[in-house]
C-alpha positions as CSV (number, residue, x, y, z in Angstrom):
1,X,54.3,122.5,-103.4
2,X,51.9,120.0,-101.9
3,X,50.1,116.8,-103.6
4,X,47.3,115.4,-101.1
5,X,48.0,112.1,-99.7
6,X,45.4,110.3,-97.4
7,X,43.6,113.1,-96.8
8,X,46.2,115.4,-96.1
9,X,48.6,117.4,-98.3
10,X,52.0,117.0,-97.8
11,X,55.3,118.9,-99.3
12,X,56.4,117.0,-102.8
13,X,60.4,116.8,-101.2
14,X,58.8,114.5,-98.3
15,X,57.2,112.6,-100.4
16,X,59.6,112.3,-102.9
17,X,61.8,111.2,-99.9
18,X,59.4,109.0,-98.6
19,X,59.3,106.9,-102.1
20,X,63.5,106.9,-102.3
21,X,63.4,105.5,-98.6
22,X,60.8,102.6,-99.5
23,X,62.9,101.8,-102.7
24,X,65.8,101.9,-100.8
25,X,64.2,99.4,-98.0
26,X,63.3,96.9,-101.0
27,X,66.3,96.6,-102.9
28,X,68.5,96.2,-99.0
29,X,65.8,92.7,-99.0
30,X,67.8,91.8,-102.5
31,X,71.0,93.0,-101.0
32,X,70.7,91.0,-97.8
33,X,69.7,87.7,-99.4
34,X,72.4,87.7,-101.7
35,X,74.9,88.7,-98.7
36,X,73.2,85.9,-96.7
37,X,73.4,83.3,-99.3
38,X,76.6,84.5,-100.9
39,X,75.1,84.9,-104.3
40,X,76.7,86.8,-106.8
41,X,73.7,89.0,-108.3
42,X,74.5,87.3,-112.0
43,X,72.8,84.4,-109.8
44,X,69.8,86.0,-108.3
45,X,67.4,84.1,-111.0
46,X,68.7,80.5,-110.4
47,X,68.4,81.5,-106.2
48,X,65.1,82.9,-106.6
49,X,63.8,79.5,-108.3
50,X,65.2,77.7,-105.4
51,X,63.6,80.4,-102.5
52,X,60.9,81.5,-104.6
53,X,60.2,85.0,-105.3
54,X,61.7,87.9,-103.7
55,X,59.8,91.1,-104.7
56,X,56.6,89.8,-102.7
57,X,58.7,89.7,-99.6
58,X,60.2,93.1,-100.6
59,X,57.3,94.9,-100.9
60,X,55.8,93.7,-97.6
61,X,59.1,94.5,-96.3
62,X,59.4,97.8,-97.4
63,X,56.0,99.0,-96.7
64,X,55.9,97.5,-93.5
65,X,59.6,99.5,-93.0
66,X,57.8,102.7,-94.6
67,X,55.0,102.5,-92.0
68,X,56.9,102.4,-88.7
69,X,58.7,105.5,-90.3
70,X,55.7,107.5,-90.8
71,X,54.5,106.3,-87.1
72,X,57.5,107.6,-85.7
73,X,57.2,111.0,-87.2
74,X,60.0,110.4,-90.3
75,X,57.7,111.2,-92.7
76,X,55.8,114.5,-91.0
77,X,56.8,117.7,-92.0
78,X,56.0,119.6,-88.7
79,X,59.4,117.4,-87.5
80,X,62.1,119.6,-86.2
81,X,64.2,116.9,-84.7
82,X,68.2,117.0,-85.3
83,X,70.6,114.3,-86.5
84,X,70.5,112.7,-82.8
85,X,67.0,112.7,-82.7
86,X,66.1,111.3,-86.2
87,X,68.8,108.3,-85.1
88,X,66.6,107.8,-81.9
89,X,63.4,107.4,-83.8
90,X,65.2,105.4,-86.9
91,X,66.1,103.0,-84.3
92,X,62.7,102.3,-82.5
93,X,61.3,102.2,-86.0
94,X,63.3,99.9,-86.9
95,X,62.7,97.9,-83.9
96,X,59.3,98.0,-84.0
97,X,59.6,97.1,-88.2
98,X,61.6,93.9,-86.9
99,X,58.8,92.6,-84.6
100,X,56.2,93.2,-86.8
101,X,58.0,91.7,-90.1
102,X,58.6,88.5,-87.6
103,X,54.7,88.1,-86.6
104,X,54.2,88.7,-90.3
105,X,56.4,86.4,-91.8
106,X,55.6,83.9,-89.5
107,X,51.8,84.4,-90.1
108,X,52.2,83.8,-93.6
109,X,54.8,81.1,-94.1
110,X,55.2,81.2,-98.0
111,X,57.0,84.6,-96.9
112,X,59.2,83.1,-95.2
113,X,62.2,85.9,-94.3
114,X,64.9,84.1,-92.6
115,X,66.3,85.1,-89.8
116,X,70.2,86.5,-90.9
117,X,68.2,88.2,-93.7
118,X,65.9,90.1,-92.2
119,X,68.7,91.6,-89.8
120,X,71.1,92.5,-92.6
121,X,68.2,94.1,-94.2
122,X,67.0,95.8,-91.0
123,X,70.4,97.0,-91.1
124,X,71.0,98.2,-94.5
125,X,67.7,99.8,-94.3
126,X,68.9,101.9,-91.2
127,X,72.2,103.0,-92.9
128,X,70.6,103.3,-95.9
129,X,67.7,105.8,-94.6
130,X,70.7,107.8,-92.3
131,X,72.8,108.2,-95.6
132,X,69.6,109.5,-97.8
133,X,68.6,112.2,-95.1
134,X,72.1,113.5,-95.5
135,X,72.1,113.4,-99.3
136,X,68.6,114.8,-99.1
137,X,69.4,117.3,-96.3
138,X,72.4,119.0,-98.0
139,X,72.4,117.9,-101.9
140,X,69.1,118.1,-103.1
141,X,67.7,122.0,-103.5
142,X,64.6,121.9,-101.7
143,X,63.7,125.3,-104.0
144,X,62.8,123.0,-106.8
145,X,59.5,121.4,-105.0
146,X,58.2,124.6,-104.2
147,X,55.7,126.9,-106.1
148,X,56.4,130.6,-107.0
149,X,53.2,132.2,-105.8
150,X,51.8,135.8,-105.9
151,X,48.8,136.9,-104.0
152,X,46.5,139.1,-105.8
153,X,45.5,141.8,-102.7
154,X,47.4,143.5,-100.0
155,X,45.2,143.7,-97.2
156,X,43.9,142.3,-94.1
157,X,43.4,138.7,-95.7
158,X,46.5,138.8,-97.6
159,X,48.6,139.7,-94.6
160,X,47.6,136.5,-93.2
161,X,49.8,134.8,-95.6
162,X,52.2,137.3,-95.3
163,X,52.4,136.6,-91.2
164,X,52.9,132.9,-91.4
165,X,55.5,132.3,-89.2
166,X,55.9,128.2,-89.0
167,X,58.6,126.9,-91.5
168,X,56.2,124.1,-92.0
169,X,53.5,126.0,-93.2
170,X,55.9,127.6,-95.8
171,X,57.7,124.7,-96.8
172,X,55.7,124.2,-100.1
173,X,55.9,127.7,-101.7
174,X,58.0,130.8,-102.5
175,X,55.9,134.0,-102.1
176,X,57.2,136.3,-105.1
177,X,55.1,138.9,-103.9
178,X,52.0,141.0,-103.6
179,X,50.2,142.6,-106.2
180,X,47.7,145.5,-104.5
181,X,44.3,146.0,-105.9
182,X,42.9,149.3,-106.6
183,X,41.2,151.0,-103.7
184,X,43.0,148.5,-100.9
185,X,44.4,149.7,-98.2
186,X,47.8,147.8,-97.7
187,X,48.4,145.9,-94.4
188,X,51.5,143.9,-96.0
189,X,54.7,145.4,-95.6
190,X,55.6,147.9,-98.7
191,X,58.7,145.8,-99.7
192,X,56.9,142.9,-100.5
193,X,54.4,144.8,-102.6
194,X,55.3,144.6,-106.9
195,X,54.8,147.1,-109.3
196,X,51.3,145.5,-111.4
197,X,53.4,147.1,-114.7
198,X,51.5,145.4,-117.4
199,X,48.8,142.8,-117.2
200,X,49.2,139.9,-114.3
201,X,49.3,137.5,-116.9
202,X,52.5,139.2,-118.5
203,X,54.2,139.5,-114.6
204,X,53.3,136.0,-113.6
205,X,55.8,134.7,-116.3
206,X,58.3,137.8,-116.0
207,X,58.3,136.2,-112.4
208,X,58.0,132.9,-113.0
209,X,54.8,132.4,-110.7
210,X,52.7,129.0,-110.9
211,X,50.4,129.5,-108.5
212,X,48.0,132.9,-107.9
213,X,46.2,133.1,-104.6
214,X,43.3,135.7,-104.9
215,X,43.2,137.5,-101.3
216,X,41.7,140.1,-101.9
217,X,39.3,141.9,-99.2
218,X,36.4,142.9,-101.0
219,X,35.7,141.1,-104.0
220,X,32.8,143.1,-104.8
221,X,35.2,146.1,-105.9
222,X,37.4,145.4,-109.5
223,X,37.5,141.6,-109.3
224,X,39.8,141.0,-112.4
225,X,38.0,138.4,-113.3
226,X,39.5,138.5,-117.6
227,X,42.8,138.8,-116.4
228,X,42.7,136.0,-114.3
229,X,41.0,133.7,-116.6
230,X,43.9,134.3,-119.1
231,X,46.2,133.1,-115.9
232,X,44.4,130.1,-115.8
233,X,44.1,129.6,-119.4
234,X,48.1,130.3,-120.2
235,X,48.4,127.5,-116.8
236,X,48.8,129.4,-113.9
237,X,46.5,127.6,-110.7
238,X,44.3,130.4,-109.3
239,X,43.2,129.3,-105.7
240,X,41.2,131.5,-103.4
241,X,42.9,132.4,-99.9
242,X,41.0,130.0,-97.7
243,X,41.4,126.7,-99.9
244,X,45.6,128.0,-100.1
245,X,45.9,128.3,-96.3
246,X,44.4,124.8,-95.7
247,X,46.7,122.9,-98.4
248,X,50.0,124.8,-96.9
249,X,48.7,124.8,-93.4
250,X,46.6,121.7,-92.7
251,X,44.7,123.9,-90.8
252,X,41.4,125.9,-91.9
253,X,42.2,129.6,-90.9
254,X,39.3,130.9,-88.8
255,X,40.4,134.6,-89.6
256,X,39.3,134.2,-93.1
257,X,36.3,131.8,-93.1
258,X,33.4,132.4,-94.6
259,X,30.2,130.1,-94.7
260,X,30.1,130.3,-98.4
261,X,33.5,128.4,-98.7
262,X,32.0,125.8,-96.3
263,X,28.2,125.6,-97.9
264,X,29.6,125.2,-101.9
265,X,33.4,123.6,-101.2
266,X,34.2,120.1,-101.2
267,X,34.9,117.5,-98.2
268,X,32.6,117.7,-95.4
269,X,31.0,113.9,-96.2
270,X,28.4,111.9,-94.0
271,X,27.2,110.2,-96.8
272,X,26.1,106.2,-95.7
273,X,29.4,104.7,-96.8
274,X,31.5,106.8,-95.0
275,X,29.5,106.6,-91.5
276,X,29.5,102.1,-91.9
277,X,33.5,102.7,-92.5
278,X,34.3,104.9,-89.7
279,X,31.9,102.7,-87.5
280,X,33.4,99.4,-88.5
281,X,36.8,101.2,-88.3
282,X,35.9,102.2,-84.7
283,X,34.6,98.1,-83.8
284,X,37.5,96.5,-85.4
285,X,40.0,99.1,-83.6
286,X,38.4,99.1,-80.2
287,X,38.1,95.6,-79.9
288,X,41.9,95.2,-81.2
289,X,42.7,97.9,-78.7
290,X,41.2,96.3,-75.5
291,X,42.3,92.8,-76.1
292,X,45.8,94.1,-76.5
293,X,45.6,96.2,-73.3
294,X,43.8,94.6,-70.3
295,X,47.2,93.8,-68.9
296,X,47.8,97.2,-68.9
297,X,44.7,98.6,-68.1
298,X,44.9,96.0,-65.2
299,X,48.3,97.4,-63.6
300,X,47.1,101.2,-64.0
301,X,43.8,99.5,-61.9
302,X,46.0,98.3,-59.3
303,X,48.4,101.2,-59.1
304,X,45.6,104.1,-58.5
305,X,44.5,101.8,-55.8
306,X,47.6,101.3,-53.9
307,X,48.8,104.8,-54.3
308,X,45.2,106.2,-53.1
309,X,43.6,103.4,-51.2
310,X,41.1,100.5,-51.9
311,X,38.8,102.3,-51.5
312,X,39.3,105.4,-53.7
313,X,38.2,104.9,-57.2
314,X,40.5,103.6,-60.3
315,X,37.5,104.7,-62.7
316,X,35.8,108.4,-63.1
317,X,32.8,109.6,-65.4
318,X,33.2,112.9,-66.4
319,X,30.3,114.8,-68.9
320,X,31.4,115.4,-72.3
321,X,29.9,117.5,-75.4
322,X,29.4,115.0,-78.8
323,X,28.0,114.2,-81.6
324,X,25.1,117.1,-82.6
325,X,26.0,118.7,-79.5
326,X,24.3,115.7,-77.3
327,X,26.4,115.1,-73.7
328,X,27.5,111.8,-72.3
329,X,29.9,110.1,-70.0
330,X,33.1,109.5,-71.0
331,X,35.1,106.7,-69.5
332,X,38.6,107.4,-67.6
333,X,41.5,106.1,-65.4
334,X,41.1,108.7,-62.4
335,X,44.8,110.5,-62.7
336,X,44.0,113.9,-60.3
337,X,43.0,113.8,-56.4
338,X,39.5,112.3,-55.8
339,X,38.9,116.1,-54.1
340,X,40.2,118.0,-58.0
341,X,37.4,119.9,-59.1
342,X,35.8,120.5,-55.8
343,X,35.3,124.5,-56.6
344,X,34.4,123.5,-60.1
345,X,35.5,123.0,-63.7
346,X,39.1,124.0,-64.7
347,X,41.5,124.1,-67.2
348,X,44.7,121.1,-66.9
349,X,47.8,123.2,-66.2
350,X,51.4,121.9,-66.5
351,X,52.5,120.5,-63.6
352,X,49.6,120.6,-62.0
353,X,49.3,120.1,-58.9
354,X,46.1,117.9,-58.7
355,X,48.0,115.0,-61.0
356,X,49.1,111.9,-58.5
357,X,52.0,110.6,-59.1
358,X,50.5,107.6,-60.7
359,X,48.6,109.8,-62.7
360,X,51.4,111.5,-63.8
361,X,52.5,108.4,-65.9
362,X,49.4,107.1,-67.2
363,X,48.7,110.2,-68.8
364,X,52.1,111.1,-70.0
365,X,51.6,107.4,-71.6
366,X,48.2,108.5,-72.4
367,X,47.0,105.2,-70.6
368,X,44.3,107.3,-68.5
369,X,42.0,107.7,-72.2
370,X,42.7,103.3,-72.7
371,X,39.1,103.2,-71.1
372,X,37.6,105.5,-74.0
373,X,37.8,102.2,-76.1
374,X,33.8,101.1,-74.2
375,X,32.5,104.5,-75.1
376,X,33.5,104.2,-78.8
377,X,32.1,100.6,-78.8
378,X,28.7,101.8,-77.2
379,X,28.4,104.8,-80.2
380,X,29.5,107.8,-78.4
381,X,32.5,108.7,-79.7
382,X,35.0,107.0,-82.5
383,X,38.5,106.3,-82.4
384,X,39.3,109.5,-84.4
385,X,37.7,112.7,-84.0
386,X,37.7,115.9,-82.3
387,X,38.6,115.9,-78.7
388,X,35.7,116.2,-76.8
389,X,35.0,119.5,-74.4
390,X,33.0,119.6,-71.2
391,X,30.1,121.3,-72.0
392,X,30.8,124.2,-69.3
393,X,33.8,125.2,-71.1
394,X,31.7,124.4,-74.7
395,X,29.2,127.1,-73.7
396,X,32.1,129.3,-73.0
397,X,33.8,128.5,-76.3
398,X,30.4,128.9,-78.2
399,X,30.6,132.1,-77.7
400,X,33.4,133.7,-78.1
401,X,35.0,131.6,-81.0
402,X,33.0,131.4,-84.3
403,X,31.9,127.9,-85.9
404,X,33.0,126.2,-82.6
405,X,29.5,124.2,-82.4
406,X,30.5,122.7,-86.1
407,X,33.2,120.6,-84.5
408,X,30.7,118.3,-83.0
409,X,28.7,117.6,-86.5
410,X,31.4,114.7,-86.3
411,X,31.8,112.0,-83.2
412,X,34.2,113.0,-81.5
413,X,37.7,110.8,-81.0
414,X,39.9,109.3,-78.9
415,X,43.1,110.8,-80.8
416,X,42.5,113.2,-83.8
417,X,44.4,115.4,-86.1
418,X,44.5,118.5,-83.8
419,X,46.5,115.9,-81.4
420,X,49.2,115.7,-83.9
421,X,49.2,119.2,-84.7
422,X,48.9,121.2,-81.4
423,X,49.9,120.5,-78.1
424,X,47.9,120.6,-75.4
425,X,45.4,122.9,-75.3
426,X,44.1,124.8,-72.0
427,X,43.2,128.2,-72.6
428,X,40.3,130.0,-75.2
429,X,43.4,130.3,-77.6
430,X,44.4,127.1,-77.7
431,X,40.8,126.1,-77.9
432,X,40.8,128.4,-81.5
433,X,43.9,127.0,-82.7
434,X,43.0,123.2,-82.1
435,X,39.2,124.0,-83.7
436,X,40.8,125.2,-86.8
437,X,42.7,121.7,-87.4
438,X,39.3,120.1,-86.1
439,X,37.9,122.0,-88.9
440,X,40.2,120.3,-91.7
441,X,39.6,117.3,-90.2
442,X,35.8,117.0,-90.5
443,X,36.2,118.4,-93.8
444,X,38.8,116.2,-95.1
445,X,37.9,113.3,-93.0
446,X,37.8,109.3,-94.9
447,X,39.0,106.2,-93.8
448,X,42.6,106.4,-95.4
449,X,42.9,109.9,-93.3
450,X,41.4,108.1,-90.4
451,X,43.9,105.4,-90.8
452,X,47.0,107.7,-91.1
453,X,46.2,109.8,-87.8
454,X,46.3,106.3,-86.0
455,X,49.8,105.7,-87.5
456,X,50.6,108.9,-86.7
457,X,49.4,108.7,-82.8
458,X,52.3,106.2,-82.3
459,X,55.0,109.2,-82.2
460,X,52.2,111.3,-79.7
461,X,52.0,108.7,-77.4
462,X,56.0,106.8,-77.3
463,X,57.3,110.6,-77.5
464,X,55.3,111.9,-74.7
465,X,54.2,115.0,-76.8
466,X,51.4,117.4,-76.1
467,X,50.8,115.3,-72.8
468,X,49.6,117.4,-69.4
C-alpha cells in the first residue's frame, strides 16, 4: 500500500516509520531538557514558565532532523544499505542536522536551544532512530502494510506486472493471482492463474483482495463492466495497469503506455501558477548555490589550470536540447581532455580514459555541474527536470524510443527524478529506462516534488551515486 507524499508514492510502512521517528525526535528534545536541568517530569510545566514553551523548539528540531534523514536516503524505498550503512548515514545526517539546528536557533534567539540540550537531544535521537529501525525490521509485520491485488488479465500487458523484479517495486502490494479473460493468450506463469469460479466480486472476497488491476491486452473483447462495477461498489479499488505501475514503481512504463492515458489522465501541469513557482524556486536556489559555491568553483578552476596548464580552458560549453526541442549551450567545468571528442560525440563510459585526474574527482562530487546555475539564471534550465541530452543523441534516440521527444515539454534540469532512481545512463537501454522516470516527473511535477528531489539529491552527491 502506498500513499502520495510530495508528488511521489511512498510505501505506508516508510510513512509510518518516518512519523514514528519524527515523534521520537520531538520527545528526545523534551528528555534532553529534563536531563540537562535535572528536573523531574512532574515539574516540567514550571520549567517551561522559566525557559519558555518547549513545543516550538521540539517541532522545529524534529522537522530539521526528518529533512536531514530524508536527504541521506534513510526514507528511500530504494535504500539497500545494511545496518552498518544505515549507521554511517544516520551519523552523517545528525551531524548536518546539528549544524542546521545551531544556525536556526542562532538566527531565532526566541527559540534558543542550549548547547548541552542540543547535544543530548541529537544523541538521544540517534539512539531512538537506531532502535526504531531494529524494532521495525524484526517486530513489525510488513505484510500488514501491503494491499492484496488481483490482476484481471493474463496476457502480455499483465506480464509487465508479473515480471517486476525490484523489491522496491513490489513493496506496496501482494499479488493474489491473475484472472484470464476469455480468449486472451496467457503470458504469465500457469501457476499464478486463478480459477474464476463464480463472479469477480466473490473471488475478491474469498481472497481478501482490496484492489483489482485491469491488465487486458484488448479491452474491446469482453470487458467485464458489470463485474468491475460490482467490485468498485463493494469497496474494492479498480485500477488500470499503467496507473498501478506508475504508483508502485515511480515511473511511466513505456511498454504499456498509450496516448489516451496521457491525454485524459491527471497531471502534466504547465499552468501559470506552476510556471511561476518553478521560476521563483530556480532563481532563489541558483543565487543561493552561486553564493555558497563560489569558493569551491574558484578552487576547481585553479585545479584544472594547474593540471592542464594555464592556457587550457577550465570551462567548456556544449550544445544540449532544451524546452520544446530548442538547443542551448550548457556550461560545465571541463573534466575531460581538451581533445576528448575529436572523433565525434560519444557516451561517457565507466573509468573513461578521457577523464582527467581532477575531472574524476569533480565528476564524482558533481562539482563539474555547478556552472549550470548560470544556465538556470538565464532561463535555459531549471534546477529540477530531465537531464538535457546532446542533439546528436536526441535525434538517434527519438527514432528508436517512443515518446522520447515528450521529455522536452518541460525545461531540463541540473538534477531530476531519474537521477535519484537510476544510475548514470550511457546506452540506448539506459535512455529508455531514464525516460520512464522523466515522464513520471513531468506528469507529477509540483513545487513540493521539486523540493523533495532537491533534498534527496544530497544523497546522490555525498555518496557519489551514479557518477561517471
